[in-house]
C-alpha positions as CSV (number, residue, x, y, z in Angstrom):
1,M,65.9,31.3,245.1
2,L,65.7,27.8,245.4
3,L,68.1,25.6,243.5
4,A,67.9,22.3,242.2
5,V,70.9,19.8,241.5
6,V,70.7,17.3,239.0
7,A,72.6,14.2,239.7
8,L,73.5,12.4,236.9
9,V,73.6,8.6,237.7
10,L,75.9,6.2,236.8
11,R,75.2,2.1,236.5
12,S,77.6,0.0,238.0
13,G,76.6,-3.6,238.9
14,G,72.9,-2.7,239.6
15,I,73.8,-0.1,242.1
16,E,73.3,3.4,241.2
17,V,76.3,5.6,241.7
18,P,75.5,9.7,242.0
19,D,78.0,11.7,240.2
20,E,78.4,13.2,243.6
21,V,78.1,12.5,247.5
22,P,75.7,15.0,249.0
23,A,77.4,17.8,251.5
24,G,75.5,16.2,254.4
25,V,76.5,13.0,254.4
26,V,80.5,14.6,254.0
27,A,79.3,16.9,256.6
28,Q,78.1,13.8,259.1
29,A,81.5,12.1,258.3
30,E,83.9,14.2,259.4
31,Q,81.9,15.0,262.3
32,N,81.5,11.1,263.6
33,A,85.8,10.9,262.3
34,G,86.6,13.9,264.2
35,T,88.5,15.8,261.5
36,S,88.2,16.6,257.4
37,I,87.8,13.5,255.2
38,E,89.1,13.0,251.5
39,V,86.2,11.3,248.9
40,Y,87.7,8.6,246.6
41,R,84.7,7.4,244.4
42,G,84.0,4.4,242.7
43,V,81.0,1.8,243.3
44,H,81.1,3.0,246.9
45,A,82.1,6.4,247.7
46,V,84.8,6.0,250.4
47,L,85.0,8.9,253.2
48,H,88.4,8.5,254.0
49,S,90.2,9.7,257.0
50,P,93.3,10.5,256.2
51,D,94.4,10.6,260.1
52,P,96.4,7.6,261.6
53,L,94.9,5.5,263.8
54,P,95.4,5.2,267.3
55,T,98.7,2.9,268.8
56,E,99.9,2.3,271.8
57,A,102.8,5.3,271.1
58,S,100.0,7.6,269.9
59,P,96.7,7.2,271.6
60,S,93.6,9.1,271.2
61,E,93.7,12.3,273.1
62,D,89.9,11.6,274.3
63,S,90.1,7.9,274.9
64,R,87.3,7.4,272.9
65,L,86.8,4.1,271.4
66,T,87.1,4.1,267.4
67,L,85.3,2.0,265.5
68,V,87.0,1.7,262.0
69,W,84.9,1.2,258.5
70,F,87.4,-1.0,256.5
71,S,86.0,-0.1,252.5
72,G,86.8,0.1,248.6
73,T,85.5,2.1,246.5
74,W,84.9,-1.5,244.2
75,C,83.2,-3.2,247.2
76,H,79.1,-3.6,246.2
77,F,78.5,-4.1,250.1
78,C,80.0,-0.9,250.9
79,A,77.8,0.4,248.3
80,E,74.9,-1.2,249.7
81,M,76.0,-0.2,253.3
82,E,76.6,4.0,252.4
83,G,73.1,5.3,252.3
84,F,73.1,5.0,256.0
85,A,76.3,3.8,257.8
86,H,78.0,6.9,258.7
87,S,74.2,8.7,260.1
88,A,73.6,5.1,261.9
89,A,77.0,5.5,263.6
90,G,76.6,9.3,264.4
91,Q,73.8,8.3,267.2
92,F,76.9,6.6,268.8
93,S,79.3,9.8,268.7
94,D,79.0,10.3,272.5
95,R,80.9,6.8,272.8
96,M,83.0,6.6,270.1
97,R,84.6,7.9,266.9
98,F,83.4,7.0,263.8
99,V,86.2,7.0,261.0
100,E,86.0,5.0,256.8
101,K,89.5,3.8,256.0
102,S,89.7,3.1,252.1
103,V,92.0,-0.3,251.7
104,D,93.5,1.0,249.3
105,H,94.6,4.2,250.3
106,D,95.7,2.8,254.3
107,G,96.8,-0.4,253.3
108,A,98.9,-0.2,256.2
109,A,95.9,0.3,258.4
110,A,93.8,-2.7,257.0
111,R,97.2,-4.8,257.4
112,R,97.5,-4.4,260.8
113,Y,93.9,-5.0,261.9
114,G,93.9,-8.2,259.4
115,V,91.8,-7.3,256.7
116,R,90.6,-9.5,254.8
117,G,87.4,-8.3,252.9
118,T,85.3,-5.3,253.1
119,P,83.1,-4.5,254.2
120,T,85.3,-4.5,258.0
121,F,84.1,-3.2,261.1
122,V,86.6,-2.9,263.8
123,L,86.4,-1.4,266.8
124,I,89.4,-0.4,269.1
125,D,90.4,1.5,272.5
126,E,92.1,4.4,272.7
127,R,95.3,3.0,272.3
128,G,94.4,1.0,268.8
129,Q,94.1,-2.6,270.5
130,E,90.9,-4.6,269.2
131,L,88.3,-5.1,270.9
132,S,85.9,-6.9,268.5
133,R,84.7,-6.4,264.6
134,F,82.1,-7.6,262.7
135,S,81.1,-7.4,258.8
136,Y,78.0,-6.2,256.2
137,Q,74.7,-5.3,258.1
138,P,72.2,-5.4,255.2
139,D,70.0,-2.2,257.1
140,A,70.7,0.3,259.4
141,G,68.6,-1.0,262.4
142,R,71.4,-4.2,262.1
143,F,73.5,-2.1,261.4
144,A,73.3,-0.3,265.4
145,Q,72.6,-3.2,266.7
146,Q,76.5,-4.7,266.0
147,I,77.4,-0.8,267.2
148,E,75.8,-1.5,270.7
149,A,76.5,-5.6,270.8
150,A,80.4,-4.2,270.3
151,L,80.4,-1.4,272.5
152,A,79.0,-3.5,275.3
153,A,81.5,-6.3,274.9
154,A,83.8,-3.6,275.4
155,G,82.1,-3.0,279.0
156,V,81.0,0.9,277.0
157,S,77.2,1.4,277.6
């Protein structure tokens, strides 16, 4: 039996906010992060990775780079990227991990990288050292180009 799910849509600042994040998007975010995520809702649904970012004292076990998306539930630009960011980043899963961090739920990570606005994307190495950063991108193609440029600048092809 085919079940139809109807989501009520809220209007906030001209951006539609569905009641639930589609299961496929959550699954993609968990696959990208390599861990389970927590969902925080607002204008933007932050698919927050609660795991700590790598540090010098606690490097990532697999030596992959990590692209961190610092976002907020109130961020309209983040909401505009919500429909494509996790799927576009998934194209690079062989070269990096992609995690989203809520600046409201992990302020220490945001402070560590000097995040002053959202969205901010910071590419870090396996020891948490910043390699590059960029901000809002209007579509999946430009977002993928920015990721590719960041990886190239880090010497990862």
